[in-house]
N, C-alpha and C positions, 0 to 999 in steps of 0.2 A: 504494500499499500504506500502510495506516495506521501511523503512527510507534509503535514499540514502547516500552514503559515501561522506563526504565533503573533498575536496582537496584544499589545498593552493598551488599555483604554484609560485615558486621563480625563477626569471631570469631577468637579466638587459636588455635583447633584447626584445623590444616590438614584433618583428616578432616571436621570439621563444615562447613568452607568448601567443600570439594569436594562434599559432600553437598547443601548448600544451592544451590550453583551448578547442580548437576544438576537439582534440582527446578524452579529458576527457568527453565532452558533448556528444560524440558519443556512450558512454556506458550508458544505462539507469540506471545502479546501482551506477553511480557517479555523483556528481555535483561540480562545481567550487565553493569553499567557498570564494575565494578571490585571489588576486595576490600581489606580492611584487617585487620591482625592485632592491633590495639590501639586504645585510645581516641584516643591523640594522632595516630596515622596516619589514623584515621577522620575527625577534624576536618580534617586536611590534604586528604584525598581528596574530602570533601564540597565544600570550597572550590574544588578544581581540576577536578573532574569534573562538579559540579552534577547529581547524579543526581535522579531524580524521587522516589525513596523509598529509605529505608535500613532494612535489617534489623540490629538491634543486639543483640549478646550483651552480657551484663552482667559476668561474672566474667572479667576480663582483667588481666594484669600492668600495672603503671604506672597510667595513666589508665583507670579502669574505665568500663563502659557508661553508668552514671548520669552521671558527670562529663562524659563525651563528649556525651551527649544534652544536658545543660544548655549546654555550650559551643557546640554546633551551633545550638541554638535562639536563643542570644544573638547569634550571629554571622552564620550563614547558614541561616536557618530552612528546614528540609526535613522532610517527612513521615517519622516514625520509628516502625517496629514493633519492639517488644522481642520477641526470639526466644531463649528460654532452655530448657535442659534440667535446670535444678537447682530443687528444691523445698525447699532448705534455708531456715530462717526468715529469715536474714540476706539471702539472695538474693531471696526473695520480696519483702521489705521494700524492697530496692532497686528492684525492678520497679515498685512504686508511687511510690517517689520519682522514678523516671524519668517516670511519668505526670505527676506534679506539675511536672516540669521541661519537659513539653511532648510527650512520646512519645504517640502516639495509641492504641496497642493493645498488649496483652501476649498472646503465644501460646507454647505449648510447642513445642519443636523436634519435627517429626513423627517418629513411630516409624519404624523401618526397614522395608524391604520384608519381607513374611512375617507382620508383626504385624497383627492384625485392625484396629487403629486406623489403619494406614498410609494407606490411600486417603482416609479421612475427614479426617484431619489435614492431609494434603498439600493437599486441595482447599480446606480452610479457610485454610491459609497462603497459597496463591496468590490465593484471592478477596480476602483481607484486604489483601495487598500491592497488588493492582490497585486496590481501592477507596480505600485511604489515599493512593495516589499522586495521587489527584484532590482531596484535601482541601486547601483553602487553609490555610496556617499563617502565624503572624505572629511577629515577633521578640519574644523575651521580655526583659524587663529583668533585668539581672545579679542573681543571688540572694545575692551575697556569697560570700566565700571558703568559709563553712561549708556553702553549699548549703542555706540555710534554706528550708523549704517555703513556698509562697506563702500557705497558710492557716496562721496560727500555732497551735501546739499549745495545747490547753486543759488545764486541770488535770483530773485524774480526776473523773468525775461519778458521783453515786449515783442509782439509780432511786428514784422516790417512787410510792407506791400510792394509789389512790383507793378502796380497799376491794375486796371480792370481787364487787361487782356488775358487770354487763356494761358495757364501755366505751361511752360515749355516741356517739363517733365513731370511725372507723378510717381510716388513710391507706394506700393501697396504691400502690407506686411500681414501674414497670418500666422498665428501661434495658438497652441493649446497647452497641454500639461507640461510644466517646467518653463513656460514662456515668460511669465512676468519679470523675473530678474534679467533675462536676455534682452527683452524689450527696453527694460530700463537702462541696461548697459549701452544698447545701440543708441537710443535717444539722447543719452548723456555724452556720447562720443561725436555726435554730429557737429558740423560748424554751426555757430550761432546764427549766421545768415545763411542758412541752407536754401538752396535755390529750387526747391520743389515742396509741394504739400506731401504729407504723409497720411495714408489711410490705414487703419489697423483694425483687424478683427482678432480679438483674443477670447478664446473659449473660456468661460467662467460661469461659476454658479450665480443665479440671479441674485441681485442685491448687493453685489460687490463691486460692480464696475465703476460706480461713482467714486468709491474709496480708491480704486485702482488708478483712475485718472488723477485724483488728488495726490496720490503717492508718486506717480510718475512726474507730476509737475514740480516735486521738490528736488528732483535730480536732472531733469531733462534740459538740454541745451536750447530747446525750442518750446513754445507754449503748447500744451496738451488740453484738449477739450473733448467733451462728449459731442459727437456729431449731431447737428440739427438738420432737419429736412430742408433742402433747397438753399443752402447758404453757399456763397462763392468760395472756391478754394483759394487759400493764400499760401504762397511759398513760405516755407519756414514755419509751418504750423502742423501739428499732428491731430488727426480726428479719429476718435475711437468709436466703434459701433456700439450703440446702447443695448440694454437688455432686450431680447426678443425681437430685434429689428435687423433685417438685412441692410448692409451698407454698400452703396454703389456710387457712381458718378455719372453725370450727363456729359454728352459730347460738348456742352457748353461750359464744362469746367465747374458744375455745382454738385453738391452732395445729393444722394437720393437715398432715403429711407423708405423701406416698405416692409409689409408683413406677408410677403408672398410665402407659399408653402415652404416648410423647412427643407433644406437641401441636404440629402443624406442624414436626415434626422436632426439637423442643426439649423438654428436661427439665433444669431447671425452665423453665416458660413463663410469660410474663406473662398469656397468655390464660387459663390455668388459675387463676392468682391473681385475676384481675379477675372471673371467673365465680364463684369461691367467695365472694369478698367482697360481690359484688352479691346473691348468694342470702342470705347471713347478715346483711348490714347495710342493703342497699337504699339508701334516701335518706340514711342516716346515714354512707354511705361517701364517701371522696374518692379519685378515681383520678387518678394522675400519670403521663403517658407522656413518657419522655425520649428523647434522641438514640439512634439505632440503626438498623442495616440491617434490611430486610424489613418485615414488617407485624405481628409478634407483638403482640397486645393491642389493635390498633386497633378491630376489630369489637366486642370486648368492652368497650372504653371507651365505645363507642356504647350498648351495652346498659345500662351503668352510668348513663349520662346519661338514658336513657329511664326508669330506675328512680327517678329524681330525685336521683341523686348529683352532687356537684360534680365536674367533670372538667377537668383541666388538661393542655395539651400544650405541650411546649417549641417555641419559634419557630424558624424556619429560620436565622436570622442567628446564633444561638448554639449550633446543633447541629453536631456534627462530621459526622454522617450524618442527614439529615432523613427517613429512610425510615419508621420507625415512627410518630412524631408526624405526619409529613406525611400519611400514609395515614389517620390518625385525623381529621385536619383536613378532608381531602377527604371523609370520610364524614359530617361534621358532628358528630363525637363529642365535640368539645372545648367546654366552656362558655367557657373562656378560652384563649387562645393567648399565652404569656408567656415571657420569658427567665428564667434561674434566679433572679435578684433578684426578679422578679414572682411566681414560684411561692413563694419564701420568704415574701413579704408576704401572699399568699393564704392560705397555711398558717397564718400567724401569726394571721390573723382567727378561726381556730378557738378561740382563747382561750389564756390562760396563767394560771398561778397568780400570787399576789401578787408572788412573787419571780421571775417567769418572764422578765422583761426585763432582769435584771441584766447 
């Protein structure tokens, strides 16, 4: 019999712990290695039990989930999935600080039985826990007592406009599991006067995208906003697809949001974004496919390449999950296969203003 994946469940609520234990035990491939009611106990239990994966709540008395994640990744590196039921701004912000500290994914605690979301969210939780348990993780260097993010915050940046004409180039980025820190790294590395708008689809549990945008804004070299329907694209600004909305672009260089049918079960989908960008910008587009489960956007990246666009796929060594970029590479869709640093360099070749490399 194949060895089951051992899960440590961390939550200060006995009700939540029992619920998550029940969900984990419902999957024959998983078993509960133990539980912890707080961050300090979680650190101790990871060291003693050596679980394959940890589900981590954030709001806990004493040592919270963010600090516990940081300490675990500095001492006994273990795959960590943040599981939270709170959407308060401070809690969402801590979720992304946990990602900075080394957590691999953020999920909402599944709705209870009887809720229409229950089966879908339970399936996503169990699939993510199984997948993250297989991800190699490395020891993080201590971040200091203050828990300083690995990417230093930038001063607020202001957009600059190149006039009302259609942007010469457009960058479309798609990411899923493991994507947030890579997206943050790429946006932080762009020239401050980047000569193209950036459209981004990041697969994420509902309720977290607003916090994701706020988190990105703290480190990005260019302004980052949630996309709104029918706004003109500005060079040097990043537009993030909102919850449950496909993001595209019109031939006139304006955003297009819609609730068309999910593409491959996803809305927003990278496939929709890449198709739209290819139709509107063709060889003037740049498609970037980053780490993630599945194959969303892989075939559409190939279509972008056939249309003459520059296409970039993240390499396997730097990807948490090489599903999406790996499928694109298999199809021959990538002009270049690069780590995040190489993607930054390639995008930088699109050009910057005189003050762009400050």
